[in-house]
Each structure stands twice: as C-alpha cells, then as structure tokens.
C-alpha positions in Angstrom: -9.2 31.5 49.6 -6.8 33.4 51.5 -4.5 35.6 49.5 -1.4 35.1 50.7 1.4 38.1 50.4 4.3 38.1 48.4 6.5 38.0 51.7 4.3 35.0 52.9 5.4 33.2 49.5 8.8 33.8 49.7 8.5 32.6 53.2 7.2 29.4 52.0 9.8 28.8 49.2 12.5 29.4 52.0 11.1 26.6 54.4 12.4 24.4 51.7 15.9 24.9 53.2 14.9 23.1 56.3 15.7 19.4 57.0 13.3 17.3 54.8 11.8 15.4 57.5 11.1 18.7 59.5 9.1 20.5 56.6 7.2 17.4 56.3 5.9 17.5 59.6 5.5 21.1 60.3 6.2 23.1 57.1 2.4 23.8 56.5 2.0 24.6 60.1 5.0 26.9 60.4 3.9 28.6 57.2 0.3 28.9 58.6 1.4 30.4 61.6 3.9 32.7 59.3 0.7 33.9 57.3 -1.4 34.7 60.3 1.7 36.7 61.7 1.8 38.6 58.9 -1.9 39.3 58.6 -1.9 40.6 62.0 0.9 43.1 61.7 -0.3 44.4 58.5 -3.4 46.1 60.6 -0.5 48.0 62.7 0.4 49.5 59.4 3.7 49.4 56.9 6.6 49.8 59.6 5.4 47.2 61.7 4.6 45.0 58.7 8.0 45.3 57.6 9.4 44.5 61.3 7.4 41.4 61.4 8.9 40.4 57.8 12.3 40.7 59.2 11.6 38.8 62.3 9.8 36.0 60.3 13.1 35.4 58.1 15.5 36.0 61.1 13.9 33.4 62.9 13.8 31.3 59.9 17.7 31.9 59.6 18.7 30.9 63.1 16.3 28.3 62.8 17.8 26.6 59.8 21.3 25.4 61.3 19.8 24.6 64.4 17.5 21.8 63.0 20.1 20.4 60.7 22.1 19.8 63.8 19.1 18.7 65.4 18.2 16.3 62.9 20.9 14.0 64.3 19.1 13.8 67.3 15.4 13.4 66.0 12.8 14.6 68.7 9.9 12.2 67.0 9.7 9.3 69.5 6.3 9.3 69.6 6.0 6.6 72.5 8.8 6.8 74.6 9.2 4.3 77.1 11.9 6.3 79.6 10.3 8.8 81.5 13.5 10.8 81.5 13.9 10.4 77.7 10.7 12.4 77.9 11.6 14.9 80.0 14.7 15.6 78.0 12.6 15.5 74.7 10.2 18.1 76.4 13.1 20.0 77.4 14.6 20.3 74.3 11.4 21.1 72.7 11.0 24.0 75.0 14.3 25.3 74.7 13.9 25.2 70.6 10.4 27.0 71.3 11.4 29.8 73.2 14.4 30.3 71.1 11.8 30.8 68.0 10.1 33.5 69.7 12.9 35.4 71.1 10.7 38.7 71.7 8.1 36.9 73.9 10.8 35.1 75.6 12.8 38.3 76.4 9.8 40.2 77.7 8.3 37.1 79.8 11.8 36.2 81.2 12.6 39.9 82.1 9.3 40.2 83.7 10.1 37.1 85.8 13.7 38.0 86.4 12.3 41.4 87.8 10.0 39.9 90.4 12.3 36.9 91.6 15.4 39.3 91.5 13.3 41.8 93.8 12.0 38.9 96.1 15.5 37.2 96.2 17.3 40.5 97.3 14.5 41.1 100.2 14.5 37.5 101.1 18.1 37.6 101.7 17.8 40.5 104.3 14.9 38.6 106.0 16.9 35.4 105.8 19.9 36.9 108.0 17.7 39.1 109.9 14.4 36.7 111.4 15.2 33.5 109.8 18.8 32.7 110.4 19.8 31.7 113.9 21.6 33.7 116.1 25.3 33.0 116.1 25.7 31.5 119.6 25.7 27.8 120.8 22.0 26.9 121.4 20.8 30.6 120.7 17.2 29.4 121.3 18.4 29.2 125.1 19.4 32.7 125.3 17.5 35.4 126.7 17.4 39.0 127.4 16.0 40.6 130.5 14.8 44.1 131.2 13.3 45.6 134.3 10.2 47.5 134.7 8.8 50.0 137.1 5.0 50.9 137.3 4.3 51.4 133.5 7.6 51.7 132.4 9.2 48.7 130.7 12.0 47.4 128.6 14.1 49.3 131.3 17.7 48.7 132.4 18.2 46.6 135.4 19.7 47.6 138.9 23.1 45.7 139.5 22.0 44.6 142.8 18.8 43.1 141.4 21.1 41.1 139.2 23.3 39.8 141.6 20.3 38.8 143.5 18.6 37.1 140.4 21.7 35.4 139.5 21.7 34.2 143.3 18.1 32.9 143.5 16.8 31.8 140.4 16.0 28.2 139.7 15.5 28.4 135.7 18.8 29.7 134.1 22.2 28.4 133.7 23.7 31.8 134.4 23.2 35.1 134.2 25.7 37.6 132.7 25.7 41.5 133.3 27.1 44.0 130.8 26.7 47.9 130.0 27.9 49.5 126.9 29.7 52.6 127.1 32.1 54.3 124.8 35.5 54.9 126.4 38.9 57.1 126.0 41.9 55.7 124.8 44.9 57.7 125.5 48.5 57.2 126.0 49.3 57.7 122.3 50.2 60.5 120.0 46.0 61.3 119.7 43.7 60.8 122.0 40.8 58.3 120.6 37.5 57.0 121.3 36.6 52.7 121.6 33.8 51.6 121.7 33.3 49.8 125.2 31.8 47.3 127.3 31.7 46.7 130.7 30.8 43.2 131.9 30.6 40.4 133.8 32.6 37.1 133.7 29.7 35.6 133.5 28.7 37.3 130.8 31.2 36.2 128.6 30.6 32.7 129.5 26.8 32.9 129.0 27.5 34.2 125.3 30.3 31.5 125.0 33.0 33.8 124.1 35.9 32.5 122.0 39.3 33.8 121.9 41.9 34.3 119.5 44.5 34.0 122.2 44.7 35.1 125.9 42.3 34.2 128.5 38.7 35.5 129.8 38.1 37.3 132.8 38.0 35.5 136.2 35.0 36.0 138.6 37.2 37.9 141.1 38.6 40.2 138.5 35.1 41.7 137.8 33.6 41.5 141.1 32.7 45.3 142.5 34.8 44.6 145.5 38.0 42.6 143.7 38.0 43.9 140.4 41.2 44.1 138.4 42.3 46.5 135.5 42.3 43.7 132.9 41.0 44.1 129.4 40.2 42.0 126.4 40.2 43.6 122.9 38.2 42.5 119.8 39.8 40.8 116.7 38.9 43.6 114.5 40.6 46.3 116.8 43.4 44.2 117.2 43.8 43.6 113.4 42.9 47.6 112.7 44.2 49.4 115.8 47.3 47.3 116.7 48.4 45.8 113.5 47.6 42.0 114.8 50.7 42.6 117.2 51.3 39.0 118.6 52.5 40.9 121.7 49.7 42.9 122.5 48.4 40.4 125.5 50.1 41.5 128.5 50.7 45.2 127.0 48.8 48.0 129.0 46.2 50.2 128.0 45.0 53.2 129.2 41.4 53.4 129.3 39.3 56.3 130.9 42.7 57.4 132.8 43.4 53.9 134.1 46.0 51.6 132.8 44.5 48.2 132.1 46.7 45.1 130.9 45.1 43.4 128.2 44.6 39.5 128.8 43.0 38.1 125.9 41.8 38.8 122.1 38.5 37.7 121.0 37.9 35.2 118.1 37.1 37.3 114.6 33.4 38.5 114.2 32.5 37.5 117.6 28.9 38.3 118.1 27.8 40.3 121.4 23.7 41.0 122.3 22.8 44.4 121.4 26.0 45.4 119.3 25.8 45.3 115.7 29.5 44.5 115.8 31.6 43.4 118.9 32.5 46.2 120.8 36.4 47.3 120.5 37.2 46.8 124.2 35.6 45.1 127.3 36.8 45.6 130.8 35.1 44.6 134.2 31.8 46.1 134.9 33.4 47.2 138.2 35.2 49.9 136.4 31.8 51.7 135.0 32.7 55.4 135.4 29.6 56.5 136.7 29.9 56.5 140.6 26.2 55.8 141.3 25.7 53.7 138.4 25.6 50.4 139.9 24.1 51.2 143.3 20.9 49.7 144.2 18.1 51.6 142.9 19.9 52.8 139.8 19.0 51.1 136.5 21.1 51.3 133.4 22.7 47.5 133.0 21.4 45.1 130.5 21.2 41.5 131.5 21.6 38.3 129.7 20.7 34.5 130.6 21.0 31.2 129.5 18.1 29.0 129.9 18.5 25.4 131.6 17.7 22.8 128.9 13.8 22.1 128.8 13.0 25.6 130.8 10.7 27.6 128.5 11.2 31.5 128.6 7.6 31.7 130.1 8.9 29.5 133.4 11.9 31.8 133.3 10.0 35.0 133.4 7.7 33.6 136.5 10.7 32.7 138.5 12.1 36.4 138.0 8.9 37.7 139.0 8.8 35.7 141.8 12.3 36.8 143.1 11.2 40.5 142.1 8.2 39.9 144.8 10.5 38.9 147.4 13.2 41.8 146.9 10.0 44.1 147.1 9.8 43.3 150.3 13.3 43.1 151.3 13.9 46.8 149.8 10.8 48.5 149.8 12.3 51.9 148.9 14.1 50.9 145.7 11.8 47.7 144.4 8.4 48.6 145.2 6.5 48.6 142.2 9.6 46.8 140.3 9.4 43.9 138.2 11.6 41.8 135.5 10.7 40.5 132.0 12.4 37.6 130.3 12.6 37.8 126.8 14.0 35.4 124.1 17.0 37.0 122.6 16.0 36.1 119.0 12.6 37.7 119.5 13.9 41.1 121.2 16.7 41.4 118.4 14.3 41.5 115.7 10.9 43.4 117.4 12.2 46.6 115.8 12.5 45.6 112.0 10.3 42.8 112.0 7.1 44.4 110.5 8.9 46.5 108.2 11.0 43.7 106.6 7.6 41.4 106.2 5.8 44.5 104.6 8.9 45.0 102.1 8.6 41.1 101.4 5.1 41.6 101.1 5.1 44.0 98.7 8.1 42.1 96.7 5.6 39.1 96.7 2.9 41.2 95.0 5.1 42.2 92.3 6.1 38.8 91.9 2.2 37.8 91.7 1.5 40.7 89.4 4.8 39.4 86.9 3.3 35.8 87.0 -0.1 36.8 85.9 1.6 39.1 83.3 3.6 36.4 82.0 0.3 33.7 82.0 -1.4 36.3 80.1 1.7 36.4 77.3 1.6 32.5 77.3 -2.1 32.4 76.7 -2.0 34.6 74.0 1.2 32.4 72.7 -0.9 29.1 73.2 -3.9 30.6 71.5 -1.2 31.3 67.9 -0.4 27.8 68.3 -3.6 26.1 68.4 -2.8 24.8 64.8 0.4 23.2 66.2 -1.4 21.9 69.0 -4.1 20.1 66.6 -1.5 18.8 64.4 0.2 17.0 67.4 -3.1 16.0 68.3 -3.7 14.6 65.0 -0.7 12.6 65.2 -1.7 11.2 68.5 -0.4 13.5 71.3 -2.7 13.2 74.1 -4.0 16.2 75.8 -2.0 15.4 79.4 1.1 15.1 77.0 0.3 18.5 75.3 -0.3 19.8 79.0 2.8 18.8 80.1 5.1 20.2 77.4 3.4 23.9 77.5 4.0 23.4 81.4 7.4 22.4 80.8 7.9 25.7 78.6 6.4 27.5 81.7 9.3 26.2 84.2 12.1 26.5 81.8 11.1 30.1 80.8 10.3 30.8 84.5 14.0 29.2 85.4 15.4 31.5 82.8 14.1 34.2 84.7 15.4 32.9 87.9 18.7 32.8 86.6 18.7 36.2 85.5 17.0 37.6 88.6 19.8 35.9 90.7 22.0 38.6 88.7 19.3 41.5 89.9 19.1 40.1 93.3 22.9 40.5 93.8 22.8 44.3 93.1 19.8 44.8 94.7 20.9 43.1 97.9 23.8 45.6 98.1 21.1 48.2 97.2 19.3 47.3 100.3 21.9 46.9 102.5 23.5 50.2 102.2 19.8 51.9 102.8 18.5 50.2 105.2 21.9 48.5 107.3 22.1 50.7 110.2 18.7 49.4 111.0 18.9 45.9 110.8 19.1 43.7 113.9 22.2 42.1 112.5 25.7 42.9 111.1 25.0 44.2 107.8 27.9 42.1 106.3 26.1 38.8 107.0 23.6 39.7 104.6 24.2 38.1 101.3 22.9 36.3 98.3 24.4 32.6 99.6 23.6 29.2 99.0 20.2 29.5 101.0 19.1 32.4 99.4 19.9 31.0 95.6 17.9 27.9 96.6 15.3 30.0 97.6 15.4 32.0 94.0 15.4 28.7 92.2 12.5 27.2 94.3 10.4 30.7 93.5 11.3 30.5 89.8 10.4 26.5 89.9 7.0 27.5 91.5 6.5 30.6 89.2 7.0 28.2 86.6 4.1 25.9 87.6 2.0 28.9 88.9 1.7 30.7 85.4 1.9 27.7 83.1 -0.9 26.1 84.8 -3.5 28.3 83.5 -2.3 27.8 79.6 -1.9 24.1 80.2 -5.2 23.9 81.8 -6.9 25.7 79.0 -5.0 23.5 76.1 -6.0 20.4 77.5 -9.6 21.3 77.7 -9.4 22.9 74.2 -11.5 21.3 71.5 -8.6 21.4 69.0 -10.5 19.8 66.1 -12.8 22.4 66.0 -10.2 24.9 66.3 -8.6 23.4 63.3 -11.7 25.5 61.6 -11.7 28.6 63.3 -8.8 30.1 64.1 -10.6 33.4 65.2 -12.6 31.1 67.9 -9.3 29.6 69.5 -7.9 33.0 70.2 -11.2 34.5 71.8 -11.8 31.2 73.6 -9.1 32.4 76.2 -10.2 36.2 76.8 -12.1 35.8 79.4 -9.4 34.2 81.5 -7.0 36.8 79.9 -9.5 39.1 81.2 -9.7 37.9 84.8 -5.7 37.9 84.9 -5.5 41.6 84.1 -8.3 42.2 86.7 -6.2 40.6 89.6 -3.0 42.3 88.5 -4.9 45.7 88.3 -6.4 44.9 91.9 -2.9 44.1 93.4 -1.5 47.1 91.9 -3.7 49.2 93.8 -3.2 47.4 96.8 0.6 48.4 96.5 -0.1 51.8 95.6 -2.7 52.7 98.2 0.1 51.7 100.9 2.6 53.3 98.7 0.8 56.8 99.0 -0.1 56.3 102.7 3.5 55.8 103.7 4.3 59.1 101.5 1.9 60.9 103.2 2.9 59.6 106.7 6.6 60.6 105.5 5.2 64.1 104.6 3.5 64.3 108.0 6.7 63.7 109.8 9.1 66.0 108.0 6.7 68.8 108.4 7.0 68.4 112.5 8.2 71.0 114.2 11.1 69.6 116.5 11.1 72.7 118.5 14.3 73.9 117.6 16.2 75.4 114.6 18.5 72.5 113.1 20.0 75.0 110.8 23.9 75.4 110.9 24.0 73.6 114.3 27.2 71.3 115.0 27.2 68.8 117.5 29.9 66.3 118.7 30.2 64.6 122.3 33.1 63.7 124.5 33.1 61.7 128.0 35.9 62.9 130.6 37.6 59.8 132.4 36.2 59.3 135.9 39.6 58.7 137.2 40.9 62.0 136.2 38.2 64.3 136.5 36.9 62.5 139.6 35.2 65.7 141.3 32.1 67.7 140.4 34.7 70.7 140.6 37.1 69.6 138.3 34.4 68.1 135.9 32.7 71.8 135.9 36.0 73.9 135.4 36.8 71.6 132.2 33.3 72.6 130.9 33.5 76.1 131.9 36.8 76.6 130.0 35.7 74.4 127.2 33.1 76.7 126.3 34.8 79.7 126.7 37.6 78.4 124.0 34.4 77.6 122.1 32.9 80.8 121.7 36.1 82.5 121.1 36.5 80.3 117.7 36.1 82.6 114.7 32.9 81.3 112.4 30.7 80.5 115.8 27.9 82.4 116.3 27.2 81.0 120.1 27.8 77.6 121.7 26.9 75.7 124.8 27.1 72.1 126.6 24.4 69.9 127.0 24.1 66.4 128.5 21.9 64.6 125.6 21.6 66.9 122.7 18.4 66.3 120.8 17.9 63.5 118.6 21.1 61.8 119.3 19.5 59.0 121.3 21.3 59.7 124.8 18.9 60.9 127.3 17.6 59.9 131.0 14.3 60.0 132.8 13.9 60.1 136.5 10.7 59.5 138.8 10.1 63.3 139.9 8.3 64.7 143.0 6.4 67.9 143.2 6.5 69.7 146.3 3.4 69.9 148.3 2.0 66.7 146.9 2.8 64.4 149.4 5.3 61.3 148.7 4.5 59.2 145.6 6.3 55.4 145.2 8.6 55.9 142.5 6.7 53.4 140.0 3.6 56.2 140.2 6.0 59.5 139.9 6.1 61.4 136.7 9.4 60.4 134.5 10.8 63.5 133.5 13.7 63.6 131.1 16.3 65.8 133.1 18.8 67.5 130.8 22.1 69.2 132.0 23.1 72.6 130.3 25.3 75.6 129.9 24.4 79.4 129.5 23.2 80.3 125.9 22.0 76.5 125.6 18.3 77.8 124.6 19.6 80.6 122.5 22.0 78.4 120.4 19.1 75.7 119.7 16.6 78.6 119.6 14.3 77.2 121.7 12.1 80.1 122.9 11.9 80.9 126.5 8.2 81.1 127.4 8.2 82.7 130.6 11.0 83.4 133.5 14.1 83.2 132.9 17.2 81.4 131.1 19.9 79.4 132.9 22.3 82.2 134.0 26.1 82.7 135.3 25.2 83.0 138.8 23.7 79.4 138.8 26.6 77.8 140.3 27.6 75.3 142.8 26.2 76.8 146.3 23.8 78.9 144.7 20.0 78.2 144.9 19.1 74.8 142.6 17.2 75.8 139.8 15.5 74.4 137.0 14.0 75.1 133.5 11.1 73.3 132.6 9.4 72.8 129.2 5.7 73.9 128.3 4.5 70.4 128.4 5.7 69.8 132.0 4.3 73.1 133.2 1.0 72.3 131.4 0.7 69.2 132.8 1.9 69.5 136.5 0.3 73.5 137.2 -2.5 73.6 134.6 -3.4 77.3 134.7 -0.9 78.3 137.0 2.4 79.7 136.7 5.2 76.9 137.8 7.8 79.5 138.5 8.8 79.5 142.2 7.3 76.0 142.3 9.7 73.0 143.2 10.7 69.8 142.0 12.9 66.7 143.2 14.5 64.0 141.0 14.8 60.6 142.2 15.7 61.3 145.8 17.9 64.4 144.7 17.6 67.8 146.2 14.6 70.3 145.5 15.1 72.3 142.5 13.3 75.7 142.0 11.6 76.7 138.8 12.7 79.8 137.0 11.8 79.7 133.9 9.6 77.8 131.0 10.6 76.8 127.1 9.0 75.9 124.2 8.6 71.8 123.9 11.6 70.3 121.8 11.3 66.7 120.4 14.0 64.7 122.1 14.2 61.2 120.5 12.2 61.0 117.8 10.0 63.6 115.7 6.8 61.3 116.2 7.1 61.0 120.0 4.4 62.7 122.3 6.2 66.0 123.9 8.0 64.1 126.9 8.0 66.2 130.5 11.3 67.7 130.4 13.6 69.7 132.8 16.8 71.8 132.4 19.0 72.1 135.1 22.7 74.0 135.3 25.6 71.8 134.5 27.5 74.0 137.0 25.0 72.3 139.7 24.9 68.9 138.0 27.8 68.3 136.4 28.2 64.8 134.6 31.3 63.3 133.0 29.6 62.8 129.8 28.3 65.7 127.6 27.8 67.0 123.7 28.7 70.5 122.5 26.4 72.3 120.4 27.3 75.2 118.2 25.4 77.7 115.8 27.5 78.4 113.1 27.6 82.0 111.2 28.2 80.2 107.5 27.8 76.9 106.3 31.3 75.6 106.4 30.6 73.3 109.4 33.9 71.3 108.5 36.2 74.0 109.1 34.3 74.9 112.6 34.5 71.5 113.5 38.1 71.1 113.1 38.4 74.5 115.2 36.0 72.5 117.9 38.3 69.9 118.2 41.4 71.7 118.7 39.3 74.1 121.2 38.9 70.8 123.4 42.5 70.0 122.8 43.5 73.2 124.5 41.7 72.4 127.5 42.5 68.8 127.8 45.3 67.4 125.1 44.4 63.6 126.3 40.5 64.2 125.8 39.2 62.6 122.7 36.0 64.0 121.0 33.6 62.2 118.3 30.3 61.9 116.7 30.7 65.4 114.8 27.3 65.7 113.1 25.1 68.5 112.1 21.8 68.9 113.3 20.5 68.2 109.7 22.0 65.2 109.9 20.1 64.0 112.7 17.0 65.0 111.6 17.5 63.1 108.1 18.4 60.2 110.3 15.3 60.0 112.1 13.0 60.2 109.1 15.5 57.8 107.0 14.0 54.4 107.9 10.1 55.5 106.9 11.9 57.2 103.9 13.5 54.1 102.7 10.2 52.2 103.4 8.5 54.6 101.4 10.9 54.4 98.3 10.8 50.8 98.4 6.9 50.3 98.4 6.9 53.4 95.8 9.2 51.7 93.5 7.4 48.2 93.6 4.0 50.0 93.1 5.6 51.6 90.0 6.6 48.5 88.7 3.3 46.9 89.7 1.4 49.6 87.8 3.5 49.3 84.7 3.4 45.7 84.6 -0.3 45.6 84.9 -0.8 48.6 82.2 1.1 46.1 79.8 -1.1 43.4 80.5 -4.0 45.4 79.7 -2.6 46.7 76.9 -1.8 43.4 75.7 -5.4 41.7 76.0 -6.9 44.7 74.4 -4.6 44.5 71.4 -4.6 40.7 71.2 -8.6 40.9 71.3 -8.7 43.9 68.5 -6.2 41.6 66.4 -8.6 38.7 66.3 -11.6 41.2 65.7 -10.2 42.8 62.5 -12.9 41.5 60.3 -15.8 42.7 62.8 -14.0 46.4 63.1 -13.7 46.2 59.4 -17.3 45.8 58.7 -18.2 48.5 61.3 -16.3 50.8 59.5 -17.6 49.6 56.3 -21.3 50.6 57.8 -20.4 53.8 58.8 -18.9 53.7 62.1 -16.1 56.6 62.3 -12.9 56.1 64.0 -14.0 57.9 67.4 -16.8 55.2 67.7 -14.6 52.7 67.5 -12.1 53.9 69.8 -14.6 54.6 72.4 -15.9 50.9 72.1 -12.3 49.6 72.5 -11.6 52.2 75.6 -15.2 51.4 77.0 -13.8 47.7 76.9 -10.9 48.5 78.8 -12.6 50.6 81.1 -15.2 47.5 82.4 -12.2 45.6 83.2 -10.5 48.7 85.0 -13.9 49.6 87.0 -14.1 45.6 88.2 -10.3 45.7 89.1 -10.8 49.0 91.2 -13.8 47.7 93.1 -12.1 44.3 93.9 -8.7 46.2 94.7 -10.1 48.7 97.0 -11.7 46.1 99.2 -8.1 44.6 99.1 -6.1 47.7 99.7 -8.5 48.1 102.7 -7.3 45.4 104.3 -3.7 45.4 103.1 -3.3 49.0 104.6 -4.3 47.9 108.3 -0.8 46.1 108.5 0.8 49.5 108.0 -1.2 50.9 110.9 2.2 50.8 113.1 4.2 52.3 110.3 2.1 55.5 110.0 2.4 59.1 111.3 -0.2 61.7 110.7 -2.6 59.7 108.3 -5.0 56.9 108.8 -5.0 53.5 107.1 -8.0 54.3 105.3 -7.2 57.7 104.5 -10.3 58.9 101.6 -7.6 61.4 99.9 -5.1 58.8 99.2 -7.5 55.9 98.1 -9.2 58.5 95.4 -5.7 59.5 94.4 -4.1 56.4 93.9 -7.6 55.0 92.4 -7.5 58.1 90.1 -3.9 57.4 89.0 -4.0 53.8 88.2 -7.3 54.2 86.2 -5.7 57.0 84.2 -2.7 54.7 83.2 -4.7 51.9 82.6 -7.4 53.7 80.5 -4.1 55.4 78.5 -3.1 51.6 78.0 -6.4 51.2 76.5 -6.3 54.2 74.2 -3.1 53.1 72.4 -4.9 49.6 70.8 -8.0 51.7 70.5 -6.6 54.2 68.4 -4.9 51.2 66.3 -8.3 49.4 65.9 -9.9 52.8 64.5 -7.3 53.3 61.9 -8.1 49.9 60.2 -8.3 49.6 56.6 -12.0 48.1 55.9 -11.1 46.7 52.4 -8.1 45.1 53.8 -9.8 43.9 57.0 -12.5 42.3 54.7 -10.0 40.5 52.7 -8.4 38.5 55.4 -10.1 35.6 56.8 
C-alpha cells in the first residue's frame, strides 16, 4: 500500500471544498494525481517538493470557485445529440484543463507563440513582396523590357529602338519609356535635389497613372522634336515641399536650370516601376540632360509595356526579338549583336530578393516545426500523467474517438492561444524586419504590415499546428489499453517514451540543418568583410552633385566649374586631400563601354571588351589610396587640347597585355578618340565586394568632363560632419544654385554592401539559437520524465552498490544515443538544405567541412549538457525513499 505524505492527506481533505458532484466524479482521480506529483517532486529535493505543494494548493484554490460556478452548467452530458453542444463542452473542458496546469500551458503557448510569431512576421514581408499583386490595373500584363548586347544582358534600352519597337510590335497595347535621374530644383532660397524621372506620355498611360489634379502629358509634349517644358509633381512632394498648395498647378518650377510649368499632381502613393516610392517630379523625356543619352547606339532608358489580352510574355519576347533582327539589318553599326528581353514586371521586381525571403521563411518554418515537436512532447508527457483520468472516463462510457477528439480539442485551443500571443510577437518582429531589410525589398516598406490576410495566415497556421502536435498524443491515447494502465502507472508513462524520443531526434536534426546554414552564412560574411576593396575607406567622405545642362552647356564651362570646386575643397581646414570622380566606388554609379585595342582590328561592339570608364581629377588615387603600380598618375597638364591619356587598372593591363607593359598603348571607348595609356593602378572593387575585378580605365575630367560627378575628401580627423558642412559651402562659393547630396562616409558604403548578407546571417543565426534551445529543452524534458518513471529502478541500482557516477554515465549515454541518431539524420538534411544557400555564399562552399564539424560539436555539446542535468538529479535519488514509493 502506498504511504501518503502529510501534504497528500491535507490535499485530500481540501478536496471536500469542491462541489459534491464534482468530488464524487473526479475526487479520487485528482487525489491520485496529486499523490503522483508529490512523489515525483520528492525526487528533486525539498525545494522542488515545496514548490509542488504550493502549486497543488494554488491550483486547487483557483479551481474551487470556478467549479462552483461551473456547477450551474454541468458538463456531464455523456451522450449529447447536438454536435455544437459537444464542441462547446470540449472547449470548456479543454479550457479548464489548461487552466489547471498553468505552468504547462504557459510553456507550451509561449513555444508556439515564438514559432508562429516568427513565421507571421516573415510571411508579412513575403506577402507584400512576393504574393500580393502589383498595385496596377491588370498587373499580370505589365512587363519590363531590357536590351542585351552579346553576353551582356539586362542593359538599358536605346531610345531609337524603343521608338521602333513601339511602332512595329504586334503584341503590346503600348510601350512607355522613362529614365530616372536626380534633378536640381532652384529658384528658392536653398537649391535642392529632387528624385526625378524623364518619361514619355505613353509611360504614364501604360502604368495607368491617376492624378490628384491637373492633367497628364500629351504625346507632343514628350516627343523629342516637339517637347514642352511641363512637369507633374508627386502627391507626397506636393504635400511635403509645397504645403499642399492648391494653386501649384500652373506655377513655374526651375528644374536643371529650365523653367517648367506644373500641369498635374499625382494621386497619393502612385506606384512607379523600379522606384520604391514615386519620383518627386516627372518631366518629358526630351529634357534628359545628357546630350547624347537618347542617340541611337546609346543605351540607358528603361521601357515598360502592357501586353494585349491573352498575349504571353514569351510571345512578346519573340515579337521584339524578331524586330531587333530587322533593326540589325537596317542599322548594322549600332544594332549588330543586340537583342531585347521581355520580363514580367512582377518577376523582375522580386528576382533579387525572392531567394533570400524564401530562405528566411524556410528557417522560420523549421523553428515552428521544432516548436510543434516540442509541444507534442509536452502533450505526451501530460497525457501519460492523465492515464488514470482517461481510464475513469473510459470506464464511464467514453469511447476512444471521443477521448481522442477531446485531446485534439485541447491541442487546438492551446495552439490558438499561442497564435494570439504570436500575433503580438509578429507585430513587433515585423517592425524590426522592415527596419533591417526595408531598403532591400522590391516594394515600398510602408506596405509591409500585419493586415487581415496576415492575421488569417497566423490563425490558420495556429489551427494547423494544433492539429499537428495534437495528433500524436490523441492517436496514442486512442490506442492505449486504459484498463491495463489502471494497473500500472509506470507502464503508462513508458509506453510513450519511444514516440517522445523520436520527436526529440526530429528537433535536434532540424536544429542541425538550421545551425549549419547559419554557420555557412557567418563564414561567408566574414570572408566578405575581409575582402580588400582596393582603397582605404578610413576618414573618406563622399558626396554627389549634377550640373544643370542648360547652364553648363559646354565642356569648358563644366571643367572650369569642377576646377574651381577642387581648389575650394583642398583649401578647407581638416581636408588632407580632395578630388572629383564621376562615379565613386560602391555608390552604385558607373558605366561600361565596349572598348577597342589599337592594332587588333575592328571588333563588333557585342564582342568588344566592356570597360568601366571613370573621369577623375588629379589626386584621386592619392585621396583614395589606390596605388600607382606603373607609369604615372593624371597630372595638371592633362587638359583639353593635350594628348588624351588614360590610366588602367591591373586587371585590365594583365588581361589585354599579358607579360607586357601597357604604357604607351592606345584604347578607344565606343567610337570615341584614342586614349594613350600612361599608368597602371591597383584594382578597386566598384559595385560590390564579391565582384570579379572589372576592367577599369580612368581618364582626366579635364579631357572628358560630364555634368555628374562625385566628391571624395580624405579628412585629417574623424569629424566628417564638420567637413561636410565645409564641402557644401565650398561648392556654393563656386555656384550658389548648385545642390549637393548623398553625403556619406566611405565606411557607410562599405557597411551597406554587406548589410544584406549580415541581416540574413543574423536572422538565420537567431532562428538557429532558438531552435537549438528548444531542442535542448526537449531532450531535457524527455530524460527528466524518463528518470521520474524509473525512480525505483535507479533506487535498486544504487541500493545494490552502483555509485552516482555510474548512474550519471548511464543516463547521459541514453541521451547521447538520441543525439547520435539526430546528428546522423541532421547531417544528411543539412547537406541538402545548404545547397539552397549556394547563391548566397561567398568564399565558402555549401558543404564546408569545418562548418559542419563545428556546428555538430556545438549542437552535441548543448544536447549533452541538457542530458547531464537530469542525470545528476537521478544520481542523487535516495534509495530507501525510492523503494518505498510504488
């Protein structure tokens, strides 16, 4: 006979405070369960036992008034005919059951909330970026069209080709052209820069532009020959810059030195392809400031098209390619080897971010699966402790399916609780995600939110999770021989151990896959951060400005302005050196030209080497600390009228003249004059850190002045803000109407190019840590529960002479077997999972052995530590106390 503790006897007495009917039906069962919990708690020591006593009486204290209230609506309707009544009854019982186990409920709901919150937050970003249709009429018919030349694809389009496509095609309703470029707004106290777009009238019609007031451009106003100085302002700019002035339509704006008349204001939040937010102002494409930017043979504009109904993207692609062949015959000099590529606007917009978003969603999904497995384990443990309750209910006539449904209902209720909490987590996480990756999304970050669709997703996932982690316990309960279990509580508990072990293995294996992915991304980021950019970004300040073509309409005027600006910059206090460069590294700007090599014959433009050509002033290499390897730097004497000279980078020299000096050789850029090479400098990464060094050529600004340029300033100290103020004043001393923008340190640009992989690494890393901790808790729970069921066995072992160390080793070895199986399965899964990361890695292979060994060791260490705690507890069992318990 079992000897009851004093607390157990007091508890039985307190049960009489419950309603009489309730005590008669469940009193004995509750008292037995209390005795079980007290016996298990005693194994953990006095503190654990005391906490359990407090929990039992606190639970009873909360139950007594609740049951008295519930007594007025009794649950005991054993055979209800109305299904709704049964459901309500199950829900009530589930709610009561969960409230009676607040610790279990809190842990399980928090675990589910974590998984659902992470998935919901990621889904909100995926929904806005990948799933939600574009905000246009019939968005599936919108396309973007790129030009290609030889092996170079996704290039800008030649304006003359666009005109011919529009005239000859048979698959588009219409085509529209546009070119994004910042513009100068003057005529007010302070010159400013606006985000501009040079567009055709058809462009606004293709994207179905809505207006707040005014009108759109007419065809004649945007034609090159009949262009008119008219402008359309965005709603946001109208509000922020012009104070919602109702009379703005009809007023003049001085843009790039030309006076335009405002004829329209767009509707709020007007979407524009390739713009995350609408441009501040749109003007006719005929006012594009680059004098040769719209010539035949010069690429640069972007083209959108609206397909005719029932025309596919593939058919439109074939249509334009056929036209390009015809143009190659008509214009062999400029169009030989060129083609056109038609891409769905939606597909193009998400191409860059699709893989990363899906990888993040996959990582969050793994965390959710681990959470489900963990909660299923908790449910199994709880189900085992409720065997007597199930047995009593079976004895009273409840069928197996009825009890399974009850357990499933409890799981769903628990999961929905976690889902509701998870929604709160998702609101916070979504804001964090948008702040981290908003600039890299293909949509306006403001459109990312936890809206009704996302809430429906979260609740659906919650419901699915409840079914998922509730199925196993319900299925096990429906197959258990409850009559036999009434006779053997130990057997009841151990019957679920194999299932719980399997769930732990699943958790650990999934965690290993996630951990391996995080490890690879971390190594990739480290490799990227250690790439030598080819220049020194320390104390380097950059800024940009663009001269108005109407005011600076000759190369002499442009160069004179640049020359004066450089002298003003170099005279500033705190400036060590300064220079101008058309496109500073990592700014996103830069142009490549097909380049001919003297003495190697005529080569078609499509087969010529593509060289990134940059205009610079003297001191550029010294300011950037790019080493001059051979020959000389650009000098003051390299001016207009002098011999055109160029400096090439090391990669260019080695590829074009292997084993020879390029000094004195001549090159020609896209039909330009011949440039004589006078020097060789080191390679500098221009667009990204992971790019293969480009073929680069630097020419003097004085010999190739263009209206757009960047400032690079090497400062003497770290106070870049103070120097930035001086730079702005220096420029305005030369031209008071010239806006300047994009003040950034080069270190900011360096940080920006690794921002995306860094965020990816951190997100997957955080998911991995959460997954490992949840899995560790899972294996800890399994071993703790198993040991609590084996107290007598351990007591006998200790009584027969086994020492504590042997018991500890035995328990740890049992856990280590699970870890070993999980690692074997996890390595196979990780090997497959990391293949999907191939495009996201730099400097490390998807199957990097060092990473796999490291993460395996880490996971195994955490898991073994989780095993050690219950092992130590088992080794401290009092043999005599264990033998007295049943």
